[in-house]
C-alpha atoms as an extended CHARMM CRD file, in Angstrom:
* protein
*
       144  EXT
         1         1  MET       CA            110.0970000000     -290.9250000000        6.0730000000  PROA      1               0.0000000000
         2         2  SER       CA            109.1650000000     -291.5280000000        2.4760000000  PROA      2               0.0000000000
         3         3  GLN       CA            110.8220000000     -291.5920000000       -0.8910000000  PROA      3               0.0000000000
         4         4  GLU       CA            109.8020000000     -287.9800000000       -1.2000000000  PROA      4               0.0000000000
         5         5  ASP       CA            111.8280000000     -287.1620000000        1.9330000000  PROA      5               0.0000000000
         6         6  ILE       CA            114.8360000000     -289.1330000000        0.5900000000  PROA      6               0.0000000000
         7         7  ASP       CA            114.6490000000     -287.2660000000       -2.6780000000  PROA      7               0.0000000000
         8         8  LEU       CA            114.4800000000     -283.9490000000       -0.8030000000  PROA      8               0.0000000000
         9         9  VAL       CA            117.6420000000     -284.7880000000        1.1260000000  PROA      9               0.0000000000
        10        10  LEU       CA            119.4440000000     -285.9280000000       -2.0460000000  PROA      10              0.0000000000
        11        11  ARG       CA            118.7080000000     -282.5350000000       -3.6280000000  PROA      11              0.0000000000
        12        12  VAL       CA            120.9860000000     -280.8540000000       -1.0910000000  PROA      12              0.0000000000
        13        13  TYR       CA            124.1030000000     -282.9160000000       -1.9520000000  PROA      13              0.0000000000
        14        14  PRO       CA            126.3520000000     -281.4660000000       -4.6310000000  PROA      14              0.0000000000
        15        15  ALA       CA            127.0100000000     -283.6730000000       -7.6370000000  PROA      15              0.0000000000
        16        16  PRO       CA            129.9200000000     -286.1150000000       -7.1650000000  PROA      16              0.0000000000
        17        17  ASP       CA            132.1440000000     -284.1230000000       -9.4690000000  PROA      17              0.0000000000
        18        18  VAL       CA            131.7090000000     -280.8860000000       -7.5220000000  PROA      18              0.0000000000
        19        19  ASN       CA            134.7000000000     -279.7040000000       -5.4380000000  PROA      19              0.0000000000
        20        20  VAL       CA            133.0200000000     -278.6790000000       -2.2100000000  PROA      20              0.0000000000
        21        21  VAL       CA            136.0970000000     -276.6360000000       -1.2570000000  PROA      21              0.0000000000
        22        22  ALA       CA            135.5410000000     -274.2960000000       -4.2110000000  PROA      22              0.0000000000
        23        23  LEU       CA            131.7400000000     -274.4100000000       -3.6640000000  PROA      23              0.0000000000
        24        24  VAL       CA            131.9330000000     -272.9420000000       -0.1950000000  PROA      24              0.0000000000
        25        25  ARG       CA            134.9710000000     -270.7420000000       -0.5560000000  PROA      25              0.0000000000
        26        26  GLU       CA            134.1050000000     -268.9850000000       -3.8520000000  PROA      26              0.0000000000
        27        27  GLU       CA            131.4480000000     -266.3520000000       -3.1780000000  PROA      27              0.0000000000
        28        28  ALA       CA            129.6390000000     -266.6300000000       -6.5470000000  PROA      28              0.0000000000
        29        29  ARG       CA            129.5010000000     -270.3650000000       -6.4180000000  PROA      29              0.0000000000
        30        30  TRP       CA            128.2980000000     -270.3390000000       -2.8300000000  PROA      30              0.0000000000
        31        31  ARG       CA            125.5330000000     -267.7900000000       -3.5760000000  PROA      31              0.0000000000
        32        32  ALA       CA            124.2200000000     -269.9120000000       -6.4330000000  PROA      32              0.0000000000
        33        33  TRP       CA            124.2080000000     -273.1390000000       -4.3290000000  PROA      33              0.0000000000
        34        34  ARG       CA            122.7170000000     -271.3030000000       -1.3800000000  PROA      34              0.0000000000
        35        35  GLU       CA            119.8360000000     -270.0890000000       -3.4850000000  PROA      35              0.0000000000
        36        36  SER       CA            119.1200000000     -273.6050000000       -4.6150000000  PROA      36              0.0000000000
        37        37  ILE       CA            119.2430000000     -275.2190000000       -1.1230000000  PROA      37              0.0000000000
        38        38  GLU       CA            117.9300000000     -272.5200000000        1.1920000000  PROA      38              0.0000000000
        39        39  PRO       CA            114.2230000000     -273.2890000000        0.5050000000  PROA      39              0.0000000000
        40        40  LEU       CA            114.8500000000     -276.8350000000        1.6880000000  PROA      40              0.0000000000
        41        41  PHE       CA            115.8800000000     -275.8480000000        5.2430000000  PROA      41              0.0000000000
        42        42  THR       CA            114.0510000000     -274.1430000000        8.0980000000  PROA      42              0.0000000000
        43        43  PRO       CA            115.8020000000     -270.9000000000        9.0870000000  PROA      43              0.0000000000
        44        44  ASP       CA            116.7060000000     -272.4400000000       12.4550000000  PROA      44              0.0000000000
        45        45  ALA       CA            117.7750000000     -275.8190000000       11.0900000000  PROA      45              0.0000000000
        46        46  GLU       CA            120.7320000000     -277.1250000000       12.9990000000  PROA      46              0.0000000000
        47        47  SER       CA            123.5930000000     -279.1490000000       11.7090000000  PROA      47              0.0000000000
        48        48  VAL       CA            125.8260000000     -280.9420000000       14.2700000000  PROA      48              0.0000000000
        49        49  TRP       CA            129.4110000000     -281.6790000000       13.3490000000  PROA      49              0.0000000000
        50        50  PRO       CA            131.1490000000     -283.7670000000       16.0150000000  PROA      50              0.0000000000
        51        51  GLY       CA            134.3090000000     -284.3520000000       14.0300000000  PROA      51              0.0000000000
        52        52  LEU       CA            135.5390000000     -280.7840000000       13.7020000000  PROA      52              0.0000000000
        53        53  PRO       CA            138.9150000000     -279.6680000000       15.0080000000  PROA      53              0.0000000000
        54        54  GLY       CA            138.3470000000     -278.5590000000       18.5870000000  PROA      54              0.0000000000
        55        55  GLY       CA            135.3560000000     -280.8810000000       19.0700000000  PROA      55              0.0000000000
        56        56  ALA       CA            131.7360000000     -280.9640000000       18.2040000000  PROA      56              0.0000000000
        57        57  LYS       CA            130.0170000000     -277.8280000000       16.9770000000  PROA      57              0.0000000000
        58        58  THR       CA            126.4450000000     -276.9570000000       16.1350000000  PROA      58              0.0000000000
        59        59  PHE       CA            125.6610000000     -274.5970000000       13.2800000000  PROA      59              0.0000000000
        60        60  THR       CA            122.3220000000     -272.8670000000       12.5650000000  PROA      60              0.0000000000
        61        61  GLY       CA            120.7250000000     -272.1800000000        9.1740000000  PROA      61              0.0000000000
        62        62  VAL       CA            122.1320000000     -272.3290000000        5.6990000000  PROA      62              0.0000000000
        63        63  ASP       CA            124.8400000000     -269.7930000000        6.5470000000  PROA      63              0.0000000000
        64        64  GLY       CA            125.7200000000     -271.9670000000        9.4780000000  PROA      64              0.0000000000
        65        65  LEU       CA            126.0710000000     -274.8810000000        7.0690000000  PROA      65              0.0000000000
        66        66  ARG       CA            128.5390000000     -272.8220000000        5.1100000000  PROA      66              0.0000000000
        67        67  SER       CA            130.5120000000     -272.0730000000        8.2340000000  PROA      67              0.0000000000
        68        68  ALA       CA            130.5710000000     -275.8100000000        9.0740000000  PROA      68              0.0000000000
        69        69  LEU       CA            131.7550000000     -276.7200000000        5.5470000000  PROA      69              0.0000000000
        70        70  LEU       CA            134.4240000000     -273.9720000000        5.6490000000  PROA      70              0.0000000000
        71        71  ASP       CA            135.6980000000     -275.4130000000        8.9740000000  PROA      71              0.0000000000
        72        72  TRP       CA            135.5530000000     -278.9840000000        7.6760000000  PROA      72              0.0000000000
        73        73  THR       CA            137.1990000000     -278.2920000000        4.3920000000  PROA      73              0.0000000000
        74        74  ALA       CA            139.9320000000     -275.9090000000        5.7970000000  PROA      74              0.0000000000
        75        75  PRO       CA            142.7810000000     -278.4110000000        5.3590000000  PROA      75              0.0000000000
        76        76  TRP       CA            141.6280000000     -279.7060000000        2.0120000000  PROA      76              0.0000000000
        77        77  ALA       CA            142.6060000000     -278.5360000000       -1.5150000000  PROA      77              0.0000000000
        78        78  THR       CA            139.8180000000     -280.6380000000       -2.9970000000  PROA      78              0.0000000000
        79        79  TYR       CA            136.8850000000     -282.4690000000       -1.4610000000  PROA      79              0.0000000000
        80        80  ARG       CA            133.9420000000     -284.2290000000       -3.0730000000  PROA      80              0.0000000000
        81        81  THR       CA            131.2310000000     -286.5480000000       -1.8340000000  PROA      81              0.0000000000
        82        82  GLU       CA            129.3040000000     -289.3700000000       -3.4470000000  PROA      82              0.0000000000
        83        83  VAL       CA            126.0700000000     -290.7970000000       -2.0220000000  PROA      83              0.0000000000
        84        84  GLU       CA            126.4980000000     -294.5910000000       -1.9030000000  PROA      84              0.0000000000
        85        85  GLU       CA            123.1770000000     -295.3840000000       -0.1840000000  PROA      85              0.0000000000
        86        86  ALA       CA            120.1110000000     -293.6130000000        1.1400000000  PROA      86              0.0000000000
        87        87  ILE       CA            118.3440000000     -295.4260000000        3.9590000000  PROA      87              0.0000000000
        88        88  ASP       CA            114.8250000000     -294.7070000000        5.2350000000  PROA      88              0.0000000000
        89        89  CYS       CA            115.0440000000     -294.8980000000        9.0330000000  PROA      89              0.0000000000
        90        90  GLY       CA            111.4830000000     -293.8570000000        9.9350000000  PROA      90              0.0000000000
        91        91  ASP       CA            111.9790000000     -290.3730000000       11.2960000000  PROA      91              0.0000000000
        92        92  ARG       CA            115.3430000000     -289.8820000000        9.6020000000  PROA      92              0.0000000000
        93        93  VAL       CA            117.1070000000     -290.3910000000        6.2990000000  PROA      93              0.0000000000
        94        94  VAL       CA            120.6080000000     -291.7160000000        6.5350000000  PROA      94              0.0000000000
        95        95  LEU       CA            123.0880000000     -291.1640000000        3.7090000000  PROA      95              0.0000000000
        96        96  LEU       CA            126.1020000000     -293.3690000000        3.5330000000  PROA      96              0.0000000000
        97        97  ALA       CA            128.3630000000     -291.0790000000        1.4860000000  PROA      97              0.0000000000
        98        98  PRO       CA            132.0710000000     -291.5790000000        1.0970000000  PROA      98              0.0000000000
        99        99  SER       CA            134.1300000000     -288.4580000000        0.5790000000  PROA      99              0.0000000000
       100       100  PHE       CA            137.2760000000     -288.1110000000       -1.4000000000  PROA      100             0.0000000000
       101       101  GLY       CA            139.7390000000     -285.2980000000       -0.6730000000  PROA      101             0.0000000000
       102       102  ARG       CA            143.2480000000     -284.1900000000       -1.1810000000  PROA      102             0.0000000000
       103       103  LEU       CA            144.9680000000     -282.2480000000        1.5710000000  PROA      103             0.0000000000
       104       104  ALA       CA            146.5370000000     -278.9490000000        0.6220000000  PROA      104             0.0000000000
       105       105  ASP       CA            150.0490000000     -280.3200000000        1.0160000000  PROA      105             0.0000000000
       106       106  SER       CA            149.5250000000     -283.7090000000       -0.7450000000  PROA      106             0.0000000000
       107       107  GLU       CA            149.0600000000     -285.1060000000       -4.2050000000  PROA      107             0.0000000000
       108       108  GLN       CA            147.2290000000     -288.1810000000       -3.0010000000  PROA      108             0.0000000000
       109       109  GLU       CA            143.3860000000     -288.3550000000       -2.7030000000  PROA      109             0.0000000000
       110       110  ILE       CA            142.0910000000     -290.1390000000        0.3710000000  PROA      110             0.0000000000
       111       111  ARG       CA            138.7400000000     -291.6270000000        1.1360000000  PROA      111             0.0000000000
       112       112  LEU       CA            136.6480000000     -291.0100000000        4.2320000000  PROA      112             0.0000000000
       113       113  ASP       CA            133.6250000000     -293.2660000000        4.7710000000  PROA      113             0.0000000000
       114       114  GLY       CA            131.3560000000     -290.6190000000        6.2120000000  PROA      114             0.0000000000
       115       115  ALA       CA            127.6110000000     -290.6240000000        6.7880000000  PROA      115             0.0000000000
       116       116  SER       CA            124.8780000000     -288.2280000000        7.7670000000  PROA      116             0.0000000000
       117       117  ALA       CA            121.5030000000     -288.4420000000        9.4300000000  PROA      117             0.0000000000
       118       118  TRP       CA            118.8140000000     -286.0290000000        8.1340000000  PROA      118             0.0000000000
       119       119  THR       CA            115.5370000000     -285.1620000000        9.7320000000  PROA      119             0.0000000000
       120       120  VAL       CA            112.7840000000     -283.9150000000        7.4810000000  PROA      120             0.0000000000
       121       121  HSD       CA            109.7760000000     -282.2150000000        9.0420000000  PROA      121             0.0000000000
       122       122  LEU       CA            107.0860000000     -280.5040000000        6.9650000000  PROA      122             0.0000000000
       123       123  GLN       CA            109.3770000000     -280.6380000000        3.9080000000  PROA      123             0.0000000000
       124       124  LYS       CA            112.1970000000     -278.8420000000        5.7320000000  PROA      124             0.0000000000
       125       125  ILE       CA            115.5720000000     -280.3340000000        6.7220000000  PROA      125             0.0000000000
       126       126  SER       CA            118.0030000000     -280.4530000000        9.5800000000  PROA      126             0.0000000000
       127       127  TRP       CA            120.9270000000     -282.8770000000        9.7810000000  PROA      127             0.0000000000
       128       128  ASN       CA            123.9180000000     -284.3830000000       11.6010000000  PROA      128             0.0000000000
       129       129  TYR       CA            127.0940000000     -285.0410000000        9.7870000000  PROA      129             0.0000000000
       130       130  HSD       CA            129.6170000000     -287.5560000000       11.0830000000  PROA      130             0.0000000000
       131       131  SER       CA            132.9760000000     -288.4270000000        9.4940000000  PROA      131             0.0000000000
       132       132  VAL       CA            132.7330000000     -291.9010000000       11.1140000000  PROA      132             0.0000000000
       133       133  ARG       CA            130.0140000000     -293.9710000000        9.5260000000  PROA      133             0.0000000000
       134       134  ALA       CA            129.5410000000     -296.1750000000       12.5950000000  PROA      134             0.0000000000
       135       135  ASP       CA            128.6110000000     -293.0630000000       14.6820000000  PROA      135             0.0000000000
       136       136  VAL       CA            125.6480000000     -292.3100000000       12.4090000000  PROA      136             0.0000000000
       137       137  LEU       CA            124.5620000000     -295.9340000000       12.1950000000  PROA      137             0.0000000000
       138       138  LYS       CA            124.5730000000     -296.0560000000       16.0350000000  PROA      138             0.0000000000
       139       139  LEU       CA            122.6870000000     -292.7380000000       16.2020000000  PROA      139             0.0000000000
       140       140  VAL       CA            119.7800000000     -294.1860000000       14.2860000000  PROA      140             0.0000000000
       141       141  GLY       CA            120.0030000000     -297.7720000000       15.6200000000  PROA      141             0.0000000000
       142       142  LEU       CA            121.4190000000     -299.3920000000       12.5370000000  PROA      142             0.0000000000
       143       143  GLU       CA            124.7190000000     -300.5870000000       13.8320000000  PROA      143             0.0000000000
       144       144  ARG       CA            126.2490000000     -302.9040000000       11.2450000000  PROA      144             0.0000000000
């Protein structure tokens, strides 16, 4: 991996003030974001989400990413993510990225210390998201 690969992965993440719930649920917002990120992924890029209700699921392509995000954000009224640290792990980029969300029936925002492992090959991305940071660190051999 290189700084160029890290920068490519960081381009996918919405800004910290973006409500991901609205981004994936509202068709016009989704189309605009999709247009900006689609060139960064291979059509068959897979994203693996082990923490979804019902167990791990694998999604394919950018539309699969939307499906994953719709599943993930289903219980949330608001949800946003901030990249805390990007780590070069040789063949992967790891993002330590806490998320902040408010459940639909709550007024309190909670924090999840999530992380993701991204693979960049020929300037195209695939990735694994984990809501448990320790799982990603173990996946790439960086247990802390």
